[in-house]
Every structure is written in C-alpha cells, then in structure tokens.
C-alpha positions as CSV (number, residue, x, y, z in Angstrom):
1,M,-144.7,-30.3,6.5
2,E,-146.6,-33.5,7.3
3,K,-145.3,-36.1,9.7
4,N,-144.5,-38.5,6.9
5,S,-142.9,-35.8,4.6
6,K,-139.5,-36.7,3.3
7,I,-137.0,-34.3,4.8
8,Y,-133.3,-34.0,3.9
9,I,-131.0,-32.5,6.5
10,A,-127.6,-31.5,4.9
11,G,-125.1,-31.4,7.7
12,H,-126.9,-33.7,10.1
13,N,-123.7,-34.5,12.0
14,G,-122.9,-30.8,12.8
15,M,-124.1,-28.9,15.9
16,V,-127.0,-27.2,14.0
17,G,-128.0,-30.2,11.8
18,S,-128.1,-32.6,14.7
19,A,-130.2,-30.2,16.8
20,I,-132.7,-29.8,13.9
21,H,-132.7,-33.6,13.6
22,R,-133.5,-33.9,17.3
23,K,-136.3,-31.4,17.0
24,L,-137.9,-33.1,14.1
25,K,-137.8,-36.5,15.9
26,I,-139.4,-34.9,19.0
27,E,-142.2,-33.5,16.8
28,G,-142.9,-36.9,15.3
29,F,-141.2,-36.8,11.9
30,T,-139.9,-40.1,10.8
31,N,-139.0,-39.9,7.1
32,I,-135.7,-38.0,7.5
33,V,-132.8,-38.7,5.1
34,F,-129.1,-37.7,5.4
35,R,-125.7,-38.8,4.3
36,D,-122.3,-38.8,5.9
37,F,-119.4,-37.1,4.1
38,S,-118.0,-40.5,3.3
39,E,-121.2,-41.2,1.4
40,L,-121.9,-37.9,-0.2
41,D,-119.4,-35.1,-0.9
42,L,-121.6,-31.9,-1.0
43,T,-118.9,-30.0,-2.9
44,N,-119.3,-32.5,-5.8
45,Q,-122.1,-31.3,-8.0
46,H,-122.6,-34.7,-9.8
47,S,-122.9,-36.6,-6.6
48,V,-125.4,-34.0,-5.1
49,F,-127.6,-34.0,-8.2
50,Q,-127.6,-37.8,-8.3
51,F,-128.6,-38.0,-4.6
52,F,-131.5,-35.6,-5.2
53,E,-132.7,-37.5,-8.2
54,N,-132.6,-40.8,-6.3
55,E,-134.1,-39.6,-3.0
56,K,-136.5,-36.8,-4.1
57,P,-136.8,-35.1,-0.8
58,E,-139.9,-32.8,-0.3
59,Y,-138.2,-30.5,2.2
60,V,-134.5,-29.5,2.7
61,I,-132.7,-28.1,5.6
62,L,-129.3,-26.7,4.4
63,A,-127.2,-26.7,7.6
64,A,-124.0,-28.1,6.0
65,A,-121.1,-25.7,6.0
66,K,-117.4,-25.3,6.7
67,V,-117.3,-23.4,9.9
68,G,-114.8,-22.1,12.5
69,G,-113.8,-19.2,14.7
70,I,-111.6,-16.1,14.0
71,H,-108.4,-18.1,13.6
72,A,-109.9,-20.7,11.2
73,N,-111.7,-18.1,9.1
74,N,-108.7,-15.9,8.7
75,T,-106.2,-18.8,8.0
76,Y,-108.2,-21.0,5.6
77,R,-109.8,-18.2,3.6
78,A,-109.9,-19.9,0.3
79,E,-111.3,-23.1,1.7
80,F,-114.0,-21.3,3.6
81,L,-115.1,-19.4,0.5
82,F,-114.8,-22.2,-2.0
83,Q,-116.3,-25.1,0.0
84,N,-119.3,-23.1,1.3
85,L,-120.1,-21.7,-2.2
86,M,-120.0,-25.2,-3.7
87,I,-122.1,-26.8,-1.0
88,E,-124.9,-24.2,-1.1
89,A,-124.9,-23.8,-4.9
90,N,-125.1,-27.6,-5.5
91,I,-127.9,-28.2,-2.9
92,I,-130.0,-25.1,-3.8
93,H,-129.9,-25.9,-7.5
94,A,-130.6,-29.6,-7.0
95,A,-133.6,-28.7,-4.8
96,H,-134.9,-26.5,-7.6
97,Q,-134.4,-29.1,-10.3
98,N,-136.2,-31.8,-8.3
99,G,-139.2,-29.8,-7.2
100,V,-138.4,-29.5,-3.5
101,K,-141.5,-27.9,-1.8
102,K,-139.5,-25.8,0.7
103,L,-135.8,-25.2,1.5
104,L,-134.3,-23.5,4.6
105,F,-130.8,-22.1,4.2
106,L,-128.8,-21.3,7.4
107,G,-126.6,-18.3,7.1
108,S,-124.5,-16.5,9.8
109,S,-124.7,-13.2,11.5
110,C,-121.2,-12.4,10.1
111,I,-122.9,-11.4,6.9
112,Y,-123.5,-7.9,8.3
113,P,-121.1,-5.0,7.8
114,K,-118.5,-4.6,10.5
115,M,-119.6,-1.1,11.5
116,A,-123.3,-1.5,10.9
117,P,-125.7,0.2,13.4
118,Q,-126.7,-2.0,16.3
119,P,-128.8,-4.0,16.8
120,L,-128.4,-5.5,13.3
121,K,-131.6,-5.3,11.2
122,E,-132.1,-7.6,8.2
123,E,-132.1,-4.5,5.9
124,Y,-128.5,-3.7,6.8
125,L,-127.2,-6.4,4.5
126,L,-124.7,-5.1,1.9
127,S,-124.7,-1.6,3.4
128,G,-121.0,-1.5,4.3
129,F,-117.6,-3.3,4.5
130,L,-117.4,-6.7,6.1
131,E,-115.1,-7.7,9.0
132,S,-111.9,-8.7,7.3
133,T,-111.1,-11.8,9.4
134,N,-114.2,-13.7,8.3
135,E,-114.9,-12.0,4.9
136,P,-114.7,-15.1,2.8
137,Y,-117.2,-17.0,4.9
138,A,-119.5,-14.0,5.0
139,I,-119.4,-13.6,1.2
140,A,-120.3,-17.3,0.8
141,K,-123.2,-17.0,3.1
142,I,-124.4,-13.8,1.4
143,A,-124.3,-15.7,-1.9
144,G,-126.5,-18.4,-0.3
145,I,-129.1,-15.8,0.7
146,K,-129.1,-14.3,-2.8
147,L,-129.3,-17.8,-4.4
148,C,-132.5,-18.5,-2.4
149,E,-133.9,-15.1,-3.3
150,S,-133.1,-15.4,-6.9
151,Y,-134.6,-18.9,-7.3
152,R,-137.7,-17.5,-5.7
153,D,-137.8,-14.5,-8.0
154,Q,-137.1,-16.4,-11.2
155,Y,-138.9,-19.7,-10.5
156,G,-141.2,-19.2,-7.6
157,D,-139.3,-21.7,-5.4
158,N,-140.2,-21.4,-1.7
159,F,-136.6,-21.1,-0.5
160,I,-136.1,-19.2,2.8
161,S,-133.0,-18.1,4.7
162,V,-132.3,-17.6,8.4
163,M,-129.4,-15.8,10.0
164,P,-128.5,-17.3,13.4
165,T,-126.4,-15.4,16.0
166,N,-123.5,-17.1,17.7
167,L,-124.5,-20.6,18.6
168,Y,-123.4,-23.1,21.2
169,G,-124.6,-26.4,22.8
170,P,-124.6,-30.1,22.2
171,N,-122.2,-31.4,19.5
172,D,-120.2,-28.2,19.4
173,N,-116.6,-28.0,18.2
174,Y,-114.2,-27.6,21.1
175,D,-110.9,-27.5,19.2
176,L,-108.9,-24.6,20.6
177,K,-107.6,-23.4,17.2
178,N,-110.7,-23.7,15.1
179,S,-113.7,-23.3,17.4
180,H,-115.8,-20.3,18.3
181,V,-115.2,-18.4,21.5
182,L,-117.8,-20.0,23.9
183,P,-116.8,-23.7,23.3
184,A,-113.1,-22.7,23.3
185,L,-113.5,-21.0,26.7
186,I,-115.3,-24.1,28.1
187,R,-112.4,-26.2,27.1
188,K,-109.8,-23.7,28.3
189,F,-111.3,-23.4,31.8
190,H,-111.9,-27.1,32.1
191,E,-108.3,-28.0,31.3
192,A,-107.0,-25.2,33.5
193,K,-109.1,-26.6,36.4
194,L,-107.9,-30.2,35.8
195,N,-104.2,-29.0,35.7
196,N,-104.5,-26.5,38.5
197,L,-103.3,-23.7,36.2
198,P,-103.1,-20.3,37.9
199,Q,-104.6,-18.4,34.9
200,V,-106.4,-18.8,31.6
201,E,-105.5,-16.7,28.5
202,I,-108.4,-15.1,26.7
203,W,-107.8,-13.9,23.2
204,G,-108.4,-10.2,22.6
205,S,-109.2,-7.3,25.0
206,G,-112.4,-8.9,26.4
207,T,-114.5,-5.8,25.5
208,P,-116.3,-7.0,22.3
209,L,-120.0,-7.6,22.8
210,R,-121.6,-10.8,21.5
211,E,-125.0,-12.5,21.5
212,F,-125.4,-16.2,22.1
213,L,-128.2,-18.7,21.4
214,Y,-128.5,-22.3,22.6
215,V,-128.6,-24.5,19.5
216,D,-131.8,-26.3,20.5
217,D,-133.5,-22.9,20.5
218,L,-132.2,-22.3,17.0
219,A,-133.7,-25.7,15.9
220,D,-137.0,-24.7,17.5
221,A,-137.0,-21.4,15.5
222,C,-136.1,-23.2,12.3
223,Y,-139.0,-25.6,12.8
224,F,-141.3,-22.7,13.5
225,L,-140.3,-20.9,10.4
226,M,-140.6,-24.0,8.2
227,Q,-144.2,-24.3,9.4
228,N,-145.1,-20.6,9.4
229,Y,-142.9,-18.4,7.2
230,N,-142.9,-18.3,3.4
231,D,-141.6,-14.8,2.5
232,K,-138.6,-13.7,0.5
233,G,-136.7,-11.7,3.1
234,F,-134.4,-13.6,5.4
235,V,-135.0,-13.7,9.2
236,N,-132.5,-13.1,12.1
237,I,-132.6,-15.7,14.8
238,G,-131.1,-14.8,18.2
239,S,-131.8,-14.0,21.8
240,G,-131.7,-10.2,21.5
241,K,-129.3,-10.1,24.5
242,E,-125.6,-9.3,24.5
243,I,-122.6,-9.8,26.8
244,T,-118.9,-8.8,26.8
245,I,-116.3,-11.5,26.2
246,K,-114.9,-10.8,29.6
247,D,-118.3,-11.3,31.3
248,L,-118.9,-14.4,29.2
249,A,-115.5,-15.8,30.4
250,L,-116.4,-15.0,34.0
251,L,-119.8,-16.8,33.6
252,I,-118.1,-19.9,32.2
253,K,-115.4,-19.7,34.9
254,D,-118.1,-19.7,37.5
255,S,-120.0,-22.6,35.9
256,I,-116.9,-24.8,35.7
257,Q,-115.8,-23.6,39.2
258,Y,-112.3,-22.6,38.1
259,K,-110.5,-20.6,40.8
260,G,-107.7,-19.0,38.8
261,E,-107.3,-15.7,37.1
262,L,-108.1,-14.4,33.6
263,K,-105.3,-13.0,31.4
264,F,-106.4,-11.1,28.3
265,N,-104.0,-11.2,25.3
266,A,-104.6,-7.9,23.5
267,S,-102.2,-9.0,20.7
268,M,-104.9,-11.4,19.4
269,P,-107.8,-10.1,17.2
270,D,-111.0,-9.0,18.7
271,G,-113.1,-9.2,15.6
272,T,-116.2,-7.1,15.2
273,P,-116.5,-4.8,18.3
274,R,-120.2,-5.5,18.7
275,K,-122.7,-7.9,17.1
276,L,-126.3,-8.0,18.2
277,L,-129.1,-9.1,16.0
278,D,-132.4,-7.3,15.9
279,V,-134.9,-10.1,16.3
280,S,-138.0,-8.0,16.3
281,K,-139.1,-9.6,13.0
282,L,-138.9,-13.1,14.4
283,N,-140.6,-12.1,17.7
284,S,-143.4,-10.4,15.7
285,L,-144.0,-13.8,14.0
286,G,-144.6,-15.4,17.4
287,W,-141.2,-17.0,18.3
288,K,-138.9,-16.2,21.2
289,Y,-135.8,-17.9,22.7
290,K,-136.2,-20.1,25.8
291,T,-132.7,-21.0,27.2
292,E,-130.9,-18.3,29.2
293,L,-127.1,-18.2,28.8
294,K,-126.2,-19.3,32.3
295,E,-128.4,-22.4,31.9
296,G,-127.2,-23.1,28.4
297,I,-123.5,-23.0,29.5
298,K,-124.2,-25.6,32.1
299,L,-125.9,-27.8,29.5
300,A,-123.0,-27.3,27.0
301,Y,-120.4,-28.1,29.7
302,S,-122.4,-31.3,30.5
303,D,-122.2,-32.2,26.8
304,F,-118.5,-31.5,26.8
305,L,-117.9,-33.8,29.7
306,N,-120.2,-36.6,28.3
307,R,-118.2,-36.6,25.1
308,N,-115.0,-37.1,27.0
309,I,-113.0,-34.6,24.8
310,S,-109.3,-34.6,25.3
C-alpha cells in the first residue's frame, strides 16, 4: 500500500476497525474512506455494490461484524449467522467486481473445533465439531475465510484472512449482557468498587483457559500482513500466552483495586475449555505482540473511565 492509496475500512467505529484506523493514520495514510451504519447498511447488497462503484477503494479491511460474548452468541443465533454472512458476502463480492488490489478479512478464533488439539494450528479448521454456544458466528466466519480463498482460487484475487484471538482495549463493548469476558469483568469490578459490594459474580467455573491480545497489537499485525503477506492460507494472530478466567479476574480486580471477593456461578456456561492459538506462522513471518496483559488491562480500564460508561 502507498501512503495515498484509497483504503476502505468496513466497521471503522468498532474496536478493531477503529484500532486499524489509528494505525493507518500513525503510518501516514490519509486517503481512508468509511461510512457509518446510518449511511451504509452492509447487509444491503445493492447499497454495498453502489458504494464500491462510486468510491473504487484500492484496499479493503473487512472488520465489520455483529459480535458479542457467550450470552449474545447463544441468544441471537439467527442474527449472528445471517448478518455476518450478508456483510462479508456483499463486501468480498463487491471488492472482486471493482478490482480491489487486496482485501483483509478478520475472522475469529471461535472457528476452531471445540475439542481441537492445543495450541490451535491453522490446519485444524473443519477438523471437528464447533462449540455450540457460538456455532452460528463461527460458521459465518468460516464462510468468510472460504469466500476469500475461493475468489483467490477462481479469479486470482489477493484476498487474505486473519484469525484474531480474544481482543480487548480502546472502544470495547462493556455491556454486561452482550460483551466478552474481559470488558465485562472490568465493568463488574468497577461498579462493585463504586458501590462497595462485598463480592463480584463471575460466570462459569473460572477454570477455562483463554488468550488475550490488546487490540492495537492486532491492528499492528494486520498492517504488517497487508504489507508483507499475500498467500492463500489464513493466519492466526495472538499473543501465544493463556490465562484462566479466575486468574484474569484476579488480575483485573488488582488493577481496579477492588477489595471484595470473587463468587463463581457454575450454573453459567464456561464455553470452550481451552482456546490458545498457535502463532508460530505469524512469528515466523516476523511479527510478535508487544503489549503484556497486565499493561493492557490498565490501558483498557483507562479507556473505560474516559468514556464515562454507566
């Protein structure tokens, strides 16, 4: 990409899209286009095709998606499948029709089978059954990967896919019902501290292992791959480190300086027992994460406070 290349970021208001936008601006890119949902409904094929025909972006970052935690994924199953399928199909096909030079599609680590060997290698895709609570979202993301691969195979389009691990950081969603575990815990501990509550409830047993990546590190990895990677196979993006939900909760508790106790609600779902990405492929290309979890949580909490969420 050249500094004056026209780049379209789909989902620029989200945590991932806004982080990529920040990264591109830092690197000196100025010709960046985007549209709010009120201006462009990405599930509407006609509107998306018209946008591409009018704007003719040279590069596309497909970060737009309907996202959420276990509760949201399991409750709004049809919406998660339908909306994500429509968004990615419309944008990928429009990119092909309008001669986009390169497209990067952002998937999710939930694409891997629930009981796949750990850490999760790229070749484990479609080797077993998915975690039931987020199966619709995972199927949509798998379809996005296969769309990119198929347009490459049939037409030679330079469409690549990346699979981020669990993300957190600036512009995250802190809604207690629909957010992921880390931002939900930040809000829970913050509110418990404000209200002098004696304990904080944590969903599940606290034993599942999870990997987390600060979203600005993801943006840095995406930029690196847009500049340096042009192959068919998708690439895992993560830290390569894991932590139990219990230890994560203790880390957040310490960062927020909450003095109460933890109460684990084992009646709530744990989800996949372990989910760690094998990032050796990305590391071998020359990229590695920078932000340690303890530092990242402090940055995320600062963002939460600055946004005055209530």
